[in-house]
C-alpha positions, 0 to 999 in steps of 0.5 A: 536536230531531232523533231518529235512527230505524232498525231499532235503536230503532224499540221505542224510539221506535214513535210516531215510527216511525209518526208519519212515515209517518202524516206522509208519508200526510198530506203526499204522498197527501192532500195531493199526490195522489200515487199510491204505496202506504199501508196504515192510513193510512201511506204506505211505499214499497220503500225503508222497508227495514231500512238506511233510517234517520229523521231525525225532528223532534219536538218532544215526543218523539212528535208528528211533525212532520217527516222526511227518510228517508236510505238508503246507496245500495248498497241500493238507489237511487231516484232510479237506479231511477226517474229515472237520466234526470235525473243525467248520471253514472250512474257517481254510483250505482255509486261506491265512495263511501259514498253515500246518497241523501235521500227524504221530506223533508217538513213538516208543512203545518199548522203557520205559516210561521215553525214551518216554516221552523225544521223545515227548517232542523233538517232541512238541519242533522241529515242534515249532521251525521248524514252526518258522523257516519257518515264518508258522503262525500255525500247525493243526491236530487232535489227541486224547484228550488224547495225545493232553492233555498229549503230547501237553498242557504237552510241554507246547503248547497253543492248538486252540480247533477246533471243538467238541470230536467226535469218529473216528475209535477204537478211542473214543475221537477224537478233532482237534487242533490248535497251534499257532506259535509265540515266546510266545510258543516257550519261552513256551514249552521251560519253559515246557520242559527244551530244547532248540534248538533241530533241527540238523544243517544240514548245519553245519554238511556238512560245518565240513565234507568238512572241 
């Protein structure tokens, strides 16, 4: 199940909030040697701000197995700030539409392949479901082309490429892409993954606890 973690409920989801930073440290710094900021085994950057939302996969509500970070472009955009050369039409950053950016998508590499695939599907579905709930028009980001195909397109997502494939750092093939958020997109993802709703209902849990 995917839990949505933001500043509104960090105290309620402390383990998941800290856990996603720890997972990112293991996957990006320890495993892939990314030259990014860290402290006490937690990876972070300038986009971990108050507007950030974390889609966190956990089987038990404590241990983080996967994460995808979402941030509204109007409050800062990694793609625009550091990789704008990957985008042909810069108006994507200045649009009045409700555009969010997906970053720090990662899954615990130590898990069995079948489990990793299931988490991939769940995180992709969560991005679309969250987008529908927030009336988001599209989600943008950049990833290795292999990930765009094996994770997003395999999960049923129709991607719009925003620019050419280029080499970035140690990755030979990186590309920026956009995901339109619509009922049609959601239906394609549900058919491809077999999933329906994947977002955990915090409000329902709190009501049950109080009752």
